[in-house]
C-alpha positions as semicolon CSV with decimal commas, in nm:
position;residue;x (nm);y (nm);z (nm)
1;M;-1,936;-2,329;-0,493
2;V;-1,689;-2,198;-0,241
3;K;-1,850;-2,092;0,085
4;M;-1,763;-1,736;0,181
5;S;-1,825;-1,554;0,504
6;Q;-1,941;-1,193;0,495
7;D;-1,806;-1,129;0,845
8;S;-1,436;-1,171;0,791
9;V;-1,168;-1,224;0,531
10;Q;-1,158;-1,594;0,466
11;V;-0,884;-1,820;0,333
12;M;-1,115;-2,035;0,126
13;S;-0,911;-2,347;0,070
14;G;-0,568;-2,457;-0,041
15;Q;-0,256;-2,248;-0,048
16;V;-0,293;-1,882;-0,129
17;K;-0,046;-1,776;-0,392
18;E;0,203;-1,542;-0,235
19;I;0,195;-1,191;-0,370
20;Q;0,543;-1,093;-0,473
21;V;0,638;-0,769;-0,302
22;S;0,952;-0,591;-0,400
23;P;1,174;-0,523;-0,101
24;S;1,217;-0,164;-0,003
25;S;1,504;-0,026;-0,207
26;N;1,513;0,345;-0,159
27;G;1,889;0,380;-0,179
28;D;1,893;0,277;0,185
29;S;2,249;0,374;0,258
30;R;2,319;0,560;0,578
31;E;2,397;0,871;0,374
32;S;2,066;0,865;0,186
33;W;1,862;0,826;0,504
34;E;2,052;1,107;0,676
35;E;2,008;1,327;0,371
36;R;1,636;1,254;0,361
37;E;1,600;1,324;0,732
38;E;1,767;1,661;0,686
39;F;1,531;1,732;0,400
40;D;1,225;1,645;0,611
41;Q;1,341;1,857;0,901
42;D;1,425;2,152;0,681
43;H;1,092;2,162;0,501
44;L;0,900;2,119;0,824
45;G;1,082;2,421;0,962
46;L;1,292;2,224;1,211
47;T;1,633;2,324;1,087
48;T;1,809;2,620;0,931
49;K;2,044;2,420;0,713
50;P;2,056;2,514;0,344
51;K;1,763;2,376;0,150
52;P;1,834;2,096;-0,099
53;N;1,795;2,177;-0,463
54;N;1,494;2,091;-0,678
55;I;1,664;1,781;-0,813
56;F;1,677;1,629;-0,468
57;M;1,315;1,731;-0,405
58;Q;1,209;1,549;-0,722
59;H;1,419;1,247;-0,628
60;Y;1,270;1,246;-0,278
61;L;0,912;1,245;-0,402
62;R;0,982;0,992;-0,676
63;V;1,174;0,746;-0,456
64;T;0,961;0,766;-0,146
65;G;0,635;0,785;-0,338
66;R;0,516;1,068;-0,112
67;R;0,189;1,230;-0,200
68;A;0,328;1,552;-0,060
69;R;0,374;1,861;-0,270
70;K;0,624;2,135;-0,205
71;V;0,481;2,473;-0,114
72;E;0,635;2,779;0,045
73;G;0,752;2,688;0,392
74;G;0,701;2,313;0,396
75;V;0,579;1,984;0,250
76;F;0,208;1,913;0,272
77;F;-0,022;1,623;0,184
78;P;-0,337;1,677;-0,023
79;K;-0,647;1,800;0,152
80;P;-0,909;1,523;0,185
81;E;-1,163;1,726;-0,012
82;N;-0,924;1,743;-0,308
83;A;-0,808;1,380;-0,307
84;V;-0,984;1,055;-0,394
85;T;-0,984;0,905;-0,046
86;V;-0,982;0,526;-0,015
87;A;-1,022;0,395;0,340
88;V;-0,896;0,038;0,385
89;S;-0,927;-0,174;0,697
90;S;-0,615;-0,344;0,827
91;R;-0,789;-0,683;0,796
92;V;-0,820;-0,653;0,418
93;L;-0,493;-0,475;0,350
94;F;-0,301;-0,740;0,546
95;R;-0,343;-1,105;0,645
96;T;-0,447;-1,113;1,011
97;E;-0,616;-1,453;1,049
98;Q;-0,380;-1,570;1,324
99;E;-0,429;-1,253;1,523
100;Q;-0,805;-1,278;1,481
101;K;-0,796;-1,630;1,626
102;V;-0,605;-1,502;1,929
103;F;-0,867;-1,233;1,982
104;E;-1,161;-1,473;1,946
105;Q;-1,012;-1,749;2,162
106;K;-0,823;-1,555;2,431
107;G;-0,979;-1,209;2,445
108;V;-0,864;-0,855;2,391
109;E;-0,586;-0,840;2,653
110;E;-0,406;-1,146;2,517
111;Y;-0,462;-1,013;2,169
112;L;-0,291;-0,683;2,251
113;R;-0,007;-0,865;2,425
114;Y;0,039;-1,090;2,120
115;Q;0,049;-0,792;1,885
116;I;0,309;-0,610;2,095
117;E;0,524;-0,923;2,121
118;H;0,515;-0,960;1,740
119;E;0,530;-0,593;1,645
120;N;0,853;-0,637;1,451
121;E;0,700;-0,914;1,237
122;P;0,525;-0,764;0,933
123;F;0,184;-0,887;0,827
124;A;0,156;-1,061;0,491
125;P;-0,035;-0,886;0,209
126;G;-0,413;-0,920;0,214
127;P;-0,676;-0,903;-0,063
128;A;-0,671;-0,521;-0,087
129;F;-0,292;-0,505;-0,116
130;P;-0,263;-0,522;-0,499
131;F;-0,539;-0,261;-0,529
132;V;-0,355;-0,021;-0,298
133;K;-0,027;-0,074;-0,484
134;A;-0,209;0,006;-0,809
135;L;-0,344;0,329;-0,657
136;E;0,012;0,428;-0,573
137;A;0,123;0,352;-0,930
138;V;-0,145;0,586;-1,062
139;N;-0,028;0,855;-0,819
140;A;0,326;0,823;-0,952
141;H;0,203;0,878;-1,310
142;M;-0,014;1,171;-1,202
143;R;0,275;1,342;-1,021
144;E;0,487;1,321;-1,335
145;L;0,221;1,504;-1,535
146;Y;0,086;1,737;-1,265
147;P;0,356;1,791;-0,999
148;E;0,145;2,041;-0,802
149;S;-0,189;1,860;-0,823
150;E;-0,368;1,739;-0,510
151;E;-0,605;1,525;-0,718
152;L;-0,447;1,196;-0,617
153;F;-0,551;0,879;-0,441
154;D;-0,510;0,923;-0,067
155;I;-0,518;0,603;0,135
156;V;-0,638;0,594;0,495
157;L;-0,575;0,285;0,706
158;V;-0,881;0,224;0,923
159;T;-0,868;-0,022;1,210
160;Y;-1,069;-0,102;1,522
161;N;-0,737;-0,177;1,691
162;H;-0,601;-0,007;1,998
163;A;-0,321;0,241;1,930
164;H;-0,070;-0,011;2,077
165;V;-0,107;-0,213;1,757
166;G;-0,013;0,090;1,550
167;I;0,358;0,017;1,579
168;R;0,320;-0,320;1,409
169;L;0,103;-0,166;1,138
170;I;0,358;0,108;1,072
171;N;0,641;-0,147;1,064
172;T;0,441;-0,353;0,813
173;I;0,368;-0,054;0,592
174;N;0,735;0,039;0,585
175;H;0,835;-0,323;0,521
176;H;0,612;-0,342;0,214
177;N;0,714;0,004;0,095
178;L;0,358;0,138;0,110
179;F;0,300;0,509;0,149
180;I;0,012;0,537;0,391
181;E;0,042;0,830;0,626
182;R;-0,317;0,868;0,746
183;F;-0,429;0,628;1,020
184;C;-0,760;0,593;1,199
185;M;-0,732;0,357;1,500
186;T;-1,066;0,358;1,682
187;G;-1,005;0,119;1,971
188;G;-1,323;-0,077;1,899
189;S;-1,547;0,219;1,814
190;S;-1,724;0,257;1,481
191;P;-1,514;0,440;1,221
192;I;-1,808;0,565;1,014
193;G;-1,808;0,918;1,154
194;Y;-1,437;0,949;1,079
195;L;-1,493;0,823;0,724
196;K;-1,735;1,108;0,662
197;A;-1,484;1,357;0,802
198;W;-1,219;1,221;0,563
199;H;-1,456;1,278;0,266
200;T;-1,413;0,907;0,194
201;N;-1,483;0,802;-0,165
202;L;-1,453;0,427;-0,097
203;Y;-1,437;0,211;0,215
204;L;-1,314;-0,149;0,202
205;S;-1,355;-0,370;0,508
206;A;-1,384;-0,729;0,624
207;D;-1,677;-0,635;0,849
208;A;-2,003;-0,660;0,654
209;D;-2,199;-0,481;0,927
210;K;-1,970;-0,178;0,912
211;V;-1,991;-0,181;0,533
212;R;-2,371;-0,170;0,555
213;E;-2,344;0,113;0,807
214;A;-2,122;0,307;0,568
215;L;-2,359;0,249;0,275
216;A;-2,649;0,374;0,487
217;E;-2,452;0,696;0,539
218;G;-2,400;0,740;0,167
219;I;-2,038;0,619;0,162
220;A;-1,938;0,380;-0,118
221;A;-1,831;0,061;0,057
222;A;-1,778;-0,310;0,001
223;T;-1,683;-0,623;0,191
224;M;-1,364;-0,795;0,076
225;F;-1,266;-1,163;0,081
226;M;-0,952;-1,368;0,027
227;P;-0,984;-1,609;-0,269
228;E;-0,819;-1,948;-0,268
229;K;-0,592;-1,835;-0,550
230;L;-0,480;-1,496;-0,679
231;T;-0,453;-1,397;-1,042
232;E;-0,155;-1,182;-1,133
233;V;-0,261;-0,825;-1,199
234;S;-0,108;-0,531;-1,381
235;E;0,156;-0,331;-1,197
236;S;0,120;-0,028;-1,425
237;Q;-0,257;0,007;-1,481
238;L;-0,534;0,018;-1,221
239;R;-0,828;-0,195;-1,338
240;V;-1,163;-0,164;-1,162
241;A;-1,469;-0,365;-1,266
242;F;-1,827;-0,292;-1,163
243;D;-2,156;-0,477;-1,178
244;G;-2,444;-0,260;-1,297
245;D;-2,770;-0,291;-1,105
246;A;-2,747;-0,220;-0,730
247;V;-2,380;-0,120;-0,773
248;L;-2,347;0,161;-1,028
249;F;-2,722;0,191;-1,072
250;S;-3,011;0,162;-0,829
251;D;-3,187;-0,171;-0,775
252;E;-3,504;-0,049;-0,953
253;S;-3,476;-0,296;-1,242
254;E;-3,358;-0,574;-1,013
255;R;-3,678;-0,531;-0,812
256;I;-3,887;-0,579;-1,126
257;F;-3,697;-0,897;-1,208
258;K;-3,728;-1,041;-0,856
259;A;-4,099;-0,962;-0,834
260;H;-4,221;-1,040;-1,186
261;G;-3,958;-1,242;-1,370
262;L;-3,735;-1,196;-1,673
263;D;-4,000;-1,121;-1,936
264;K;-4,146;-0,839;-1,730
265;F;-3,795;-0,708;-1,668
266;F;-3,724;-0,688;-2,044
267;E;-4,058;-0,521;-2,103
268;H;-3,988;-0,266;-1,830
269;E;-3,645;-0,184;-1,972
270;R;-3,777;-0,137;-2,326
271;E;-4,052;0,094;-2,203
272;N;-3,806;0,297;-1,997
273;E;-3,495;0,295;-2,217
274;D;-3,500;0,676;-2,233
275;T;-3,557;0,711;-1,858
276;L;-3,232;0,733;-1,667
277;L;-3,162;0,480;-1,396
278;D;-3,113;0,625;-1,051
279;H;-2,760;0,613;-0,908
280;G;-2,630;0,318;-0,707
281;P;-2,388;0,315;-0,413
282;L;-2,065;0,310;-0,619
283;K;-2,159;0,564;-0,884
284;G;-1,961;0,829;-0,695
285;F;-1,645;0,619;-0,695
286;L;-1,668;0,560;-1,071
287;E;-1,717;0,934;-1,107
288;A;-1,399;0,998;-0,904
289;L;-1,206;0,755;-1,125
290;G;-1,342;0,931;-1,432
291;K;-1,218;1,270;-1,314
292;L;-0,867;1,134;-1,275
293;Q;-0,885;0,963;-1,614
294;K;-0,973;1,292;-1,781
295;K;-0,657;1,451;-1,641
296;F;-0,457;1,182;-1,822
297;Y;-0,664;1,228;-2,138
298;A;-0,583;1,600;-2,129
299;K;-0,215;1,506;-2,159
300;G;-0,279;1,283;-2,462
301;Q;-0,278;0,957;-2,266
302;R;-0,621;0,818;-2,343
303;L;-0,484;0,504;-2,508
304;N;-0,232;0,430;-2,233
305;C;-0,419;0,571;-1,934
306;P;-0,310;0,407;-1,604
307;I;-0,678;0,374;-1,501
308;R;-0,918;0,143;-1,685
309;T;-1,280;0,074;-1,590
310;Y;-1,516;-0,209;-1,681
311;L;-1,889;-0,273;-1,664
312;V;-1,952;-0,647;-1,621
313;T;-2,327;-0,706;-1,608
314;A;-2,570;-0,993;-1,641
315;R;-2,792;-0,769;-1,852
316;S;-2,846;-0,856;-2,219
317;A;-2,714;-0,599;-2,465
318;A;-3,005;-0,574;-2,711
319;S;-3,282;-0,636;-2,459
320;S;-3,172;-0,419;-2,165
321;G;-2,826;-0,278;-2,228
322;I;-2,922;0,046;-2,398
323;R;-3,073;0,197;-2,082
324;A;-2,756;0,132;-1,884
325;L;-2,536;0,290;-2,152
326;K;-2,762;0,593;-2,193
327;T;-2,757;0,645;-1,817
328;L;-2,378;0,642;-1,802
329;R;-2,355;0,882;-2,096
330;A;-2,605;1,120;-1,937
331;W;-2,401;1,116;-1,618
332;G;-2,095;1,214;-1,819
333;L;-1,919;0,891;-1,722
334;E;-1,712;0,678;-1,955
335;I;-1,669;0,305;-1,906
336;D;-1,370;0,179;-2,103
337;E;-1,517;-0,166;-2,161
338;A;-1,874;-0,295;-2,125
339;L;-1,950;-0,665;-2,110
340;F;-2,318;-0,765;-2,136
341;L;-2,322;-1,134;-2,047
342;A;-2,697;-1,213;-2,073
343;G;-2,679;-1,425;-1,759
344;A;-2,356;-1,609;-1,842
345;P;-2,106;-1,663;-1,558
346;K;-1,889;-1,360;-1,485
347;G;-1,587;-1,547;-1,351
348;P;-1,429;-1,641;-1,686
349;M;-1,463;-1,284;-1,816
350;L;-1,311;-1,141;-1,500
351;E;-1,024;-1,388;-1,527
352;K;-0,942;-1,231;-1,865
353;I;-0,981;-0,873;-1,741
354;R;-0,772;-0,936;-1,427
355;P;-0,910;-0,641;-1,231
356;H;-0,753;-0,530;-0,905
357;I;-1,105;-0,531;-0,763
358;Y;-1,454;-0,627;-0,884
359;F;-1,773;-0,500;-0,717
360;D;-2,100;-0,696;-0,721
361;D;-2,414;-0,694;-0,507
362;Q;-2,474;-1,070;-0,529
363;M;-2,262;-1,317;-0,338
364;F;-2,317;-1,575;-0,610
365;H;-2,115;-1,364;-0,853
366;V;-1,857;-1,269;-0,588
367;E;-1,798;-1,637;-0,516
368;G;-1,779;-1,724;-0,886
369;A;-1,522;-1,452;-0,943
370;A;-1,319;-1,563;-0,641
371;E;-1,309;-1,921;-0,769
372;M;-1,133;-1,789;-1,080
373;G;-0,880;-1,594;-0,873
374;T;-1,037;-1,246;-0,895
375;I;-1,040;-1,018;-0,592
376;A;-1,414;-0,956;-0,563
377;A;-1,590;-0,729;-0,316
378;H;-1,952;-0,759;-0,206
379;V;-2,175;-0,450;-0,204
380;P;-2,458;-0,540;0,040
381;Y;-2,716;-0,313;-0,116
382;G;-3,060;-0,349;-0,272
383;I;-3,332;-0,610;-0,308
384;A;-3,089;-0,895;-0,373
385;Q;-2,981;-0,885;-0,007
386;K;-3,334;-0,963;0,111
387;H;-3,372;-1,226;-0,156
388;N;-3,045;-1,396;-0,063
389;H;-3,139;-1,381;0,306
390;K;-3,471;-1,556;0,239
391;Q;-3,298;-1,821;0,030
392;K;-3,052;-1,898;0,307
393;N;-3,328;-1,923;0,564
394;S;-3,533;-2,157;0,347
395;V;-3,232;-2,378;0,282
396;G;-3,165;-2,389;0,652
397;K;-3,516;-2,519;0,716
């Protein structure tokens, strides 16, 4: 089993397969950049030159991938309360192991100096990078169907870094042709208060303590890791996979299993199959995905929807699966595919699904998924965290 740290993004072993990133090709001639600059200035009220026609506006939004929408008097980004806001730390969006070593070995001043000296060198993609690119692909589809809609994914880059490091981050975002306009650079302070202000639907970080802090505040959050290999993922369809208990659902049933064993767990589920499970920490994010899916369904795109969701659970179908499915149906949530594995390893199934991200509350399953090349995120929630902690302590003795 690969050892994984919950405190930082780890390169587990071997060479990480390089994620192929298309170079920025936005018609980068001098004329196109000047034309775009004029367009920006005009719609921000900075110039009185004639406004470009609608064709250029459509080209601008399509080529640049802007989330902006045109309204009278300017170009505006969606309000946080209307968007599905995904906050991503710089340490999971990009590869920053070298910079982290500088910080740990030489301190904050040398770290800042190093970042400034290398600010024109873009960071390499990190574990959250394919997920963010997939969010942008969904946005592109949504804009084609609903040009005026603000119901889009809005990505916020969250970092503990000092603002001096912002230049390198912006250069990296532009280098990789990402469209992230919202930044939150806290200079070492906790970002949790800002996440609440952003109406954050999901927070991804390399810092397990901050993830726990976010979960305690009711924000869906998970800790991300870098696997030793990366499976190629879809460029046209966002795929998100969830564990059930202590992720989508509460840890009620997991507590029964930990305290009384498998037989008592099955008995409890049969007796309560018509009693809904309470919600877990990521139920709200699945709900947000479902709302976007329904907008595609309304346009006749159910079969080729650019968002697909999966339930991948260790539950058995006949013995304990019905309660999970009834709960989802009662919530009005649709899971596209449900895999009840009855305790079988999840890694091989996830390798077939090839999700952009998989959420699980148990590190055992996160590690198993990572070994197969899946980007897996740990949700440190529920009774399993105490159980795992005790196991580690006993092994240490």
